[in-house]
GUKEGU-600076 format. One record per residue (C-alpha): residue number from 1; residue in three letters; chain; x, y, z. Coordinates in nm, 3 decimals. Layout:
N
<pos=NUM code=ALA unit=A xx=X yy=Y zz=Z>
...
! end
This chain:
94
<pos=1 code=UNK unit=A xx=10.724 yy=9.284 zz=10.258>
<pos=2 code=UNK unit=A xx=10.872 yy=9.346 zz=10.600>
<pos=3 code=UNK unit=A xx=11.249 yy=9.277 zz=10.614>
<pos=4 code=UNK unit=A xx=11.451 yy=9.206 zz=10.928>
<pos=5 code=UNK unit=A xx=11.804 yy=9.353 zz=10.932>
<pos=6 code=UNK unit=A xx=12.029 yy=9.217 zz=11.207>
<pos=7 code=UNK unit=A xx=12.381 yy=9.278 zz=11.334>
<pos=8 code=UNK unit=A xx=12.371 yy=9.645 zz=11.251>
<pos=9 code=UNK unit=A xx=12.640 yy=9.872 zz=11.396>
<pos=10 code=UNK unit=A xx=12.501 yy=10.069 zz=11.690>
<pos=11 code=UNK unit=A xx=12.568 yy=10.387 zz=11.499>
<pos=12 code=UNK unit=A xx=12.317 yy=10.293 zz=11.220>
<pos=13 code=UNK unit=A xx=12.015 yy=10.526 zz=11.180>
<pos=14 code=UNK unit=A xx=11.673 yy=10.498 zz=11.017>
<pos=15 code=UNK unit=A xx=11.806 yy=10.716 zz=10.739>
<pos=16 code=UNK unit=A xx=12.107 yy=10.482 zz=10.688>
<pos=17 code=UNK unit=A xx=11.876 yy=10.180 zz=10.655>
<pos=18 code=UNK unit=A xx=11.659 yy=10.368 zz=10.407>
<pos=19 code=UNK unit=A xx=11.961 yy=10.471 zz=10.201>
<pos=20 code=UNK unit=A xx=12.097 yy=10.114 zz=10.186>
<pos=21 code=UNK unit=A xx=11.771 yy=9.959 zz=10.073>
<pos=22 code=UNK unit=A xx=11.658 yy=10.236 zz=9.840>
<pos=23 code=UNK unit=A xx=11.917 yy=10.108 zz=9.589>
<pos=24 code=UNK unit=A xx=11.683 yy=9.812 zz=9.536>
<pos=25 code=UNK unit=A xx=11.348 yy=9.993 zz=9.517>
<pos=26 code=UNK unit=A xx=11.117 yy=10.237 zz=9.698>
<pos=27 code=UNK unit=A xx=11.145 yy=10.209 zz=10.076>
<pos=28 code=UNK unit=A xx=10.807 yy=10.252 zz=10.249>
<pos=29 code=UNK unit=A xx=10.963 yy=10.262 zz=10.594>
<pos=30 code=UNK unit=A xx=11.294 yy=10.194 zz=10.773>
<pos=31 code=UNK unit=A xx=11.329 yy=10.173 zz=11.150>
<pos=32 code=UNK unit=A xx=11.628 yy=10.094 zz=11.371>
<pos=33 code=UNK unit=A xx=11.500 yy=9.949 zz=11.696>
<pos=34 code=UNK unit=A xx=11.623 yy=10.135 zz=12.005>
<pos=35 code=UNK unit=A xx=11.616 yy=10.056 zz=12.376>
<pos=36 code=UNK unit=A xx=11.337 yy=10.248 zz=12.548>
<pos=37 code=UNK unit=A xx=11.538 yy=10.332 zz=12.854>
<pos=38 code=UNK unit=A xx=11.881 yy=10.426 zz=12.699>
<pos=39 code=UNK unit=A xx=11.780 yy=10.534 zz=12.350>
<pos=40 code=UNK unit=A xx=12.065 yy=10.321 zz=12.218>
<pos=41 code=UNK unit=A xx=12.024 yy=10.104 zz=11.907>
<pos=42 code=UNK unit=A xx=11.958 yy=9.735 zz=11.975>
<pos=43 code=UNK unit=A xx=12.158 yy=9.648 zz=11.664>
<pos=44 code=UNK unit=A xx=11.866 yy=9.549 zz=11.442>
<pos=45 code=UNK unit=A xx=11.589 yy=9.705 zz=11.243>
<pos=46 code=UNK unit=A xx=11.314 yy=9.661 zz=10.990>
<pos=47 code=UNK unit=A xx=11.254 yy=9.779 zz=10.635>
<pos=48 code=UNK unit=A xx=10.927 yy=9.778 zz=10.451>
<pos=49 code=UNK unit=A xx=10.922 yy=9.767 zz=10.068>
<pos=50 code=UNK unit=A xx=10.747 yy=9.594 zz=9.781>
<pos=51 code=UNK unit=A xx=10.788 yy=9.214 zz=9.757>
<pos=52 code=UNK unit=A xx=10.994 yy=9.233 zz=9.435>
<pos=53 code=UNK unit=A xx=11.233 yy=9.491 zz=9.558>
<pos=54 code=UNK unit=A xx=11.258 yy=9.321 zz=9.901>
<pos=55 code=UNK unit=A xx=11.353 yy=8.986 zz=9.752>
<pos=56 code=UNK unit=A xx=11.626 yy=9.148 zz=9.546>
<pos=57 code=UNK unit=A xx=11.758 yy=9.339 zz=9.849>
<pos=58 code=UNK unit=A xx=11.753 yy=9.025 zz=10.070>
<pos=59 code=UNK unit=A xx=11.935 yy=8.821 zz=9.808>
<pos=60 code=UNK unit=A xx=12.204 yy=9.086 zz=9.764>
<pos=61 code=UNK unit=A xx=12.247 yy=9.227 zz=10.117>
<pos=62 code=UNK unit=A xx=12.226 yy=8.915 zz=10.336>
<pos=63 code=UNK unit=A xx=12.576 yy=8.858 zz=10.486>
<pos=64 code=UNK unit=A xx=12.703 yy=9.175 zz=10.321>
<pos=65 code=UNK unit=A xx=12.958 yy=9.395 zz=10.502>
<pos=66 code=UNK unit=A xx=12.820 yy=9.719 zz=10.642>
<pos=67 code=UNK unit=A xx=13.059 yy=9.942 zz=10.835>
<pos=68 code=UNK unit=A xx=13.272 yy=9.642 zz=10.933>
<pos=69 code=UNK unit=A xx=12.986 yy=9.415 zz=11.036>
<pos=70 code=UNK unit=A xx=12.827 yy=9.125 zz=10.846>
<pos=71 code=UNK unit=A xx=12.460 yy=9.211 zz=10.843>
<pos=72 code=UNK unit=A xx=12.181 yy=8.957 zz=10.839>
<pos=73 code=UNK unit=A xx=11.896 yy=9.034 zz=10.602>
<pos=74 code=UNK unit=A xx=11.582 yy=8.821 zz=10.566>
<pos=75 code=UNK unit=A xx=11.208 yy=8.828 zz=10.561>
<pos=76 code=UNK unit=A xx=11.072 yy=8.925 zz=10.897>
<pos=77 code=UNK unit=A xx=10.866 yy=8.670 zz=11.081>
<pos=78 code=UNK unit=A xx=10.548 yy=8.776 zz=11.263>
<pos=79 code=UNK unit=A xx=10.601 yy=8.869 zz=11.625>
<pos=80 code=UNK unit=A xx=10.491 yy=8.596 zz=11.867>
<pos=81 code=UNK unit=A xx=10.407 yy=8.631 zz=12.234>
<pos=82 code=UNK unit=A xx=10.647 yy=8.386 zz=12.395>
<pos=83 code=UNK unit=A xx=10.675 yy=8.557 zz=12.729>
<pos=84 code=UNK unit=A xx=10.567 yy=8.375 zz=13.038>
<pos=85 code=UNK unit=A xx=10.484 yy=8.509 zz=13.381>
<pos=86 code=UNK unit=A xx=10.789 yy=8.350 zz=13.534>
<pos=87 code=UNK unit=A xx=10.579 yy=8.119 zz=13.747>
<pos=88 code=UNK unit=A xx=10.599 yy=7.821 zz=13.508>
<pos=89 code=UNK unit=A xx=10.749 yy=7.583 zz=13.756>
<pos=90 code=UNK unit=A xx=10.630 yy=7.228 zz=13.799>
<pos=91 code=UNK unit=A xx=10.348 yy=7.247 zz=14.051>
<pos=92 code=UNK unit=A xx=10.278 yy=6.946 zz=14.268>
<pos=93 code=UNK unit=A xx=9.984 yy=6.864 zz=14.482>
<pos=94 code=UNK unit=A xx=10.120 yy=6.823 zz=14.839>
! end
């Protein structure tokens, strides 16, 4: 299962995420998302682990305190393509 972890401190690393979640089972991957231009954390990440371990981690860690921040932990939703070209204004025939 893919798990979304939000409201992370900007200092959190992939290794930190892996360590937090490994208490609940084997972590297949852990990734803090970073800004491409600055290399700075965006404050969220994803963890991949078995469904059973993931459910236990979500139940326990959602709204838990991590380094002074209340993290949000839930099942990740599939990425959708909601971006528009910016030209979505109401066009009239003149």
